[in-house]
N, C-alpha and C positions, 0 to 999 in steps of 0.2 A: 355478817356483823363484824365490825372492826374491833380489834382488841384494845383493852386499856392496860396501862402500866400500873395504875393505882385505882382502887375502888373505894367509894365513900358512901356508906349507907346512912341516909339522913331521915329515914322513915320515922315518923312519930314527932318530928320537930315541926314547928309552925313558923310562919313568916315573922320576922325576917331571917331567922336562923339558917334555913337551907342555903340562901344566897350568900350570907356572911361566911358560913363555914366553907362553902365552895370556893369563895374568893381567897380565904386564908390558905386552904389546901393548895390551890393553884399557885399561890405566891411561893410556896415551898418547893415546887417542882422546877426542874430544868426546862428551858424552852424546848418545845417539840414533844414533851412527854404527854401522855393521854390519861385523863381522869374520867372514870365512870361514876356518875352520881345517881343514886336512887332516892326519890322523895315521894311522899304521899300528900304533901301540901299542895292544894290546887293552885295557889299563887306562885309556886315554884316554876310553873310553865311560863310565867311572865318574867319573874325576877331573875332566874338563872340565865336565860338567853340575853337579857338586858345586861347582867353583870359581865357576861362574855364579851358583848359588844363594847362596853365601856372599858374593859380591861385589856382589850386587844387580843382576846383568845378566840379560837375557832370552835364553834358548836358544830361538831361533825354529825351527830345524830341526836334526835329527840323523839322518843316514842312512848306511847302509853303501854303500860304493862299491868298485870293483875295487881290491883291495890295501889296503883300509883303511876309514876312516870320515871323514865330512865333517860339520862343525858350522857353523851360522850363528848368530851371537850379536849381540845389540844391546846396546851399552854402556849401563849404567844411569846414573842421575843422579849417583851418587857411590858409591865403595866402601862396603860395609856398615859397616865399622869407623869410617869418617868420619861416617856418619849418626848414630851413637850417641855423644854427648859423654861418656857414662859409661865408654866403652871406653878402656882405656889404649892409647896409640900405641906401637908397638914400634920 
């Protein structure tokens, strides 16, 4: 198992909060840092990988664990919207 720099326990939260809180925490990390997320929301297995893809982050591990799911994410160089100067900023 790879090590995380930061852990985020989102068990008990329901969609869309796990994905939103994951995105917010990733935004506060330096590129290359790793975030471990734990969630028991079944939709997190769809939402968190999608958020990683859209944000330019690497999903290093995704595994079921007792009572939920665990994700290990490496922060990308910058959010995808910031990479494309043609994208409007909201």
